N, C-alpha and C positions, 0 to 999 in steps of 0.2 A: 507141818512142824508143831502145831499147838502152842505157837509163842515161844517154844524153847530153843535157844540157840544150839547149832550143833557141836558136839564136842571138838575140840581143837585138833586141826589136820583133817577133819572130816569134811566131806565135800556134799553140797545140797543136790539131791536127785534132779535131773533135767526137767521132770515133770511139775517140780515145785519151783522152779525159777520163773520169776516174772520180770519183764522189761519195765524200766521206768517210763518209756516213750513208746507210743502207738507206732507200729511200723506203717508206713504209707502204702496202700494198696492203689496202685494206678486205676482212675476211673475212666471208662471208656464210654462216654455219652453217646447215646443213641440219637439220631435226627429224628425228629418228629415233626409232624404238621398239625395244626389246629388253631382255634381263635386266639389262645393265649400266646403261642409261639409267634403268630402273626403281629399281635402287639408288641411282643419283645423286639422283633425285628425293626417294627416302625419306630420304637423307642431308641434302638441303637442308631438308626440312621439319622433321627432328629437329632439326639444328644451330640453324637459325633459330627454332624453336619454343622451344628452351631458352633462347636468347638474349633474345627478345622476352617470355617469361612470368616468367622468374626474378625479375625486380626487383619485380612484382606479388605474389609469394607473401610472406606474413607468417607470423612466427614470435612468437607472443604478441602483444604490442604494438608489435612493430618488423617491418621488412622481414627476410625469411629470410636474404638475402644483401645484405650492406651492407659497402663498404669505407669506413670513416668516417676519412679522412684527417686531419680537424680534431680528432677526438678520439683517434686513434692506436689505433682498434679495427677489426677486421675480423671482421664476424658472418659465420657460415656455418651456419645452421639452428641447432642447440643449441650450437655451438661459438663460443667468442669467444677470437681471437688478438689478441696484442698485438706491439709491436715485437720484443720478446725472443724470439718464436717464429718468427723468420726462418728457422730451421732447417727448418722444415716446407716453407717455399716453396722452400729449397734442394732438399730431398729430391723435391719435386713437379716442379721443373726437370730434375732428373736422371732422373726417371721418363720425363717427356715426351720428352727428347732420346734416350733410349735406346729408347723405343718407336718413335720416327721412324726411327733407325737399323735397328731390327729389321724394320720393315715394310717399309723400303726394300730392305734385303738380301733379303727373302723375295719381294717383288713389285713393285719398283721404285716408281715416284711415286704409290702409292695415296692418300698424305695429299693431293697435289696435285689428283688427280682426283676425289676424293670428299669432302675436309673441310676443304680449305684456305678460310679466309675469302674470299679473292680469287675462287676457283672458286664458292664458295656463292653470293656476292652477284651476281657475273656471271650465274650461271644464272637467279637471280631476276629481274634486270633484263632479261635476254633473253627470259624468259617474257612480261614486260609488252610488250616490242618485237614479239614475234610475234603477240600477241593484238591490237595495234593494226595493225601495218604487214603482217601475214602472214608466210608462210615465206619461204624463201630466194629463190624466183623473185620473189615479189610485192615483196620488199624491194628486189630488184636493179633492177627495172623502176621502182618508185618512185623510188629514188636516181637513176636516169638520166633519168628525166622531167624536163619543165620545172616550175618552182614556180608552183603554182596554189593555189586555196583548200583543195582536198582535200589536197594534200601538206602545205601550211602546218598544217592543222588536225591531221592525224596526227602530225607531227613535233612540234607543240606539246603535243598530248596525252601523247605519250611522255616528253617531257622533264618535263612537269609532274608525272607519276606518279614518275618517276625522282627528282625532287627531293623529293617527298612522302616517298617511302621513304628517302630520305637523311636528311631532317630527323627523321623518327620513329626512325630507326636511331642518330642522334646523341643524341636525347633519351633512348633506352633505355640507350645507352652510360653517359651520365652519372646515370642512375637508379641504377647500380650504386654510385656514390659518395655521392649525395644522395636520399634517399627520392623515389620516383618521384611518388608523390601529392603531396607538398609541391612537388615540382619543377613539376609541371603547374599547380598551383593558382598559382603565382607567375609563370609564363611570361606574356606576354614581358618585362614591364617591372620586376618585382619580384624579379627572380632575379639572382645573383651575375654580375659580368663574368666570371669564371673558368669558370662553367656554360655561359655563352653561347658563350665562346670554344671550348670543347672540343666543344659541340653543332656548331658550325660546321665545326672541323677533322674531326671524325669524318664529318660528314655530306658535306662536300667530298671525302673520301678515297673514300667509297662511291660517289658520283656520278662522280667523274673516273676512279678506278682501275677500277671494275667497269662503269660505263656508257660511258665514252669510250675508255679506253686498253684495257681487256680483255687481249687475248693479249699487248700489248706489255709489260705487267707480269711475266707469265711468262716471255717471251722475253729481255728486256733487263734488268729491276730486280731479279727475284727472285734472290738469291744460291744458293738450293737447287738451281737449275737447273743452276749451274756446277759445283757440288762433289758433285752426286749420283753421278757415275761412279767415286768412290772408294769407294761403298758397294755398288757392283755387282760382281757376278761372273757366271761363265759358267752358274751354276745359279740365278741371280735370274729370277723370272717376270716377263717383260716383254711388250709387246704386239708380236707379230712377224707379219710376213708370210710364208707358206710359198712360198717363190721356187720349189722344185722342182716343186711341184704346180701353181702359178700360171703359170709361163711356159712357152712364150711367151703373152703375154696377146693378146686381139683381140675385136673386136665380133663378135657371131654371134646368131642366134636360137636359141631353145630347141630347135628341132628341127634345127638344123643340125649333123649328126654328122660332115660330110665334112672340115671344117678341122682340121688337126692342130695344136690349140691347147691351152694349158693351161686350168685352171678360171677364171682370171681373164678377165672379159669386158670389162675396160678401162671401165667405167662411171664411174669416178672418184667415187662415192658415199662411197667411204672419205675421200677427199681433202676432199668437200663437207661431210662430218659433223664434221670435226676442228676443235674450237675454237681451235687455235693455227695451222692452215692448212698443216698438213704432210701429205705423201703417206707414208704408212707403208711403201709399197712400195719406197721408196727405202732402207729400212733403219731401225735406231733412230736418232732424232735427240734432241738435248738437249731441244728444245722440246716433246717428247711429254710428256703430263701423266698418261698411262696411265688415261685415262677410259673407254676400251673403246667409244666412239662409232663408232669405224671397224669393230670387231667386229660390233655390232649391224647397221651398214649392209651390211655385206658378207654377214651370214648371212641377212639378209633377201633379197637377191639371189640367193644360193645356193639357198634354197628355191624361189624363183620358178623357177630354171633347172633345178631337180629335180637339184641338185648337193650333195654332202656339205658340211654348214658346216663353220666351223673354217679356212677359207683365211687369214683373219687371225684370230689368237687369242691368248691368253696363253700363253706358252712360253718355254723358257730356251734360250740358244744351245747348250748341250751336246745339249738335248733335240731341237733341230732339225737339229742335224748327225749325231747318232747315231741318231735315229729313235725315241727314248723316246715311251713312250705316257703318258698323264696320270698314272697310278699310279707309274711309274717316275720322273717327275718330282718327284711329291710325296715319294717316298722320299729323295731328295737334298736336302729342305729342311732337315733337322737335321744341318747340317754344323757344323765347329767355331766359326765365328764366330757362328752363329746360337745354339748352345748358350752360348757366352759372353754374348751380349747377353741372353738368356732368365735366365741364372744371375744376372747383374747386377739386372734388373729384379726377380725374386724376392726376392732378399736385401733391396734398397732398399725395396720395397713393404712387405716383411714387417716391417723394422725401423720405416718410418713408421706402419704400423698398429698396431704394439705400443705405440708412442711415443704415438699418439693414445688407444688404449683405457686406457693407464695413466697418461695425463697428469695431473698435478697441476694443478688450476685455481688453485692460490695461488701468487702471486709476491710474493717479499720481497726488498727491498734495504735494507741497513743503512748509513748513513753517520754517521760522527762529525761533531758540530757543532763546526765549527773556532773558533767564538767563544768557546766555553767548553770549554777542554781538560779541567781537573780542579780541583775545588774542595773544600773542607771545608764540607758541608752543615750538619752539626751536630757537637759535638766528639765525635771518634772515628770520624766516618764520611766517607769520600770520595766525592764524586758526580761521574759523568761524563754528558754529555748527548748522545743520539743523535737522528737522525732516521730513523724505520723506514717505508719506503714499503710499503704493503700493497695489493696488487692482487687483487681476487676476479673471476676470470675466468670464474665460474658465473653462470648465469641465475637465481640465486636470492640472497636477502640473508642474510647471516652474521654473527654477532657473533664477535670474535676476541679472544683473550687473548694477552698477550706476557710471556714468562718469559725468565730469564737464568740461566746456570749457568757454571760453569768456576773460580771462586773461592769459598773457604768463606765462607759468610755473605752472598754478593752477591744482590740482589734488585732488583726493578723498584718504584721508589717513586711513579711516576707515568707512565702512566695507571693507576689503580687498578680502574676498571670496564672490562668489555670493549668494544672498539671496534666499531661497526656500521658495515659496508659494504654499500651496495645491490647490486643484481645488476649484474655488469659494471662495477663502480665501483672507484675507487682513491683512496688517502688517504695524505698524509704526515702521519705521528703523532710529535709530540715526545716522547721517552722519556727519563726520567731514572733512572739506575741508581746505587745506591748500595752501598758496600762498608764492612762494619765491619772496622776495622783491629784485628787482635790486640794484646794488650797488649805483646808483645815486639816490635811492629812488623812491617813487612812489606817486602819487597824493592821498592825503587823502579824505576819504568819501565812497560814495557807488558807487559801480561798477556793472553794468549789467553782469551776468553770465547765463548759462544754463545747467540744469541737463538734462541727457539722461538716461533713464532706459529702458533695453533691455533684453529680454529673450534669453538666450544663445542657446537654442534648436529649435528657430523658428524665422528666419530671420525677417519677417515683423512686429513681436510683439515688437514695442517699442514706447516710447512716450518722447518728449522733453517739459519741462517746464521751464519757466523764473523764476528768482530769482535775489538777489543782494548780493554782497560781501563787507563788510566793512573793510577799511583800516584805522587805527587810525593814529593819529599824531605820528611823530617820536620822 
């Protein structure tokens, strides 16, 4: 069209029309075997095993892992976290982010290929699909054939199992927030609306994203695929096709030595094995999730052709261009940016672990009672009233005493007896503090004091908080 709009009433020729959206071409991934696919299976089993098993573990008389939003307590085995412990979540997010940066800078999208929830659930649902409909060729034949009882049965069976997996995944997810045994005993009619809503949302995400959309999520929805290039450099290990060795490619038999061809036999198995439907022989593409399926497929063909494996392999751009071997590429792993990531991870992890191991399980907040600023309780004694919130983050009940200092003769008049707190319990305690005025009087105004809350049965479990004591005019 040369940039010139067509005259009024004219039509654009069909060959010049372009769609704004790419039409989806269904990907029929071929099942392959090899070292990298063995690792993928192991990671799927490990990650899903942890996800499905954790809510069922118990610690004493409660779930070992429970995010109790209603009580604002997070339980993780023997640890109890309160909203005031949000710093630990911050440190954990920093560690997760820098770990992702580190792994990406070293070996590309390892997280996407082996540990991403989208990848893990897609693998699980594809195992179901292959078990019911067969491998690549059988699925293509089934989809191309007419609808019949056999096809309807297989499709219905596949989607039924997908929905069951999705629903159970939703129940497991909610089981991290509500004790899963209690949740199951109340399903489906005696459970809260919020629990049902999140079971539905999580289940639909598993069914739609991992079962229906699959590679579309990785290609178009995932932001990581878009900004991964900023974390790559020429020494990042990525899935690479050895062009110098493979080209010119061509089909031939195992015994055919006369054709002057490269090692690539143009079987396209690397393309058929790719879960995102790319041809790695076209170079690195943002859709590549670094799963290594194409490597296993190609290595199997190379072994059958009695050719060296590694035509498609993990390698670096510098390694391919300069002919580095594996040892030389590994030597270039510890470059400046990698050392910076490792240094940050070591520091943040060390601080987090030190803080957890030296963590004081006692939390104390002191608030002045605004309704009673200061009063003369008995002749010669001024009384201030406070509200002291005590939180026992240990999995054991403790009695606590409350003491005060900062002014001569100041003391706690109530409560007199130790305050008992249950394991993981919290309590707001009204505290009356009295100050005996000296005969010469005392300067009016606010005076700094300190509250000390301590467990009577555990020496190092105590906390000191600042506050003020008001002395009114004489």
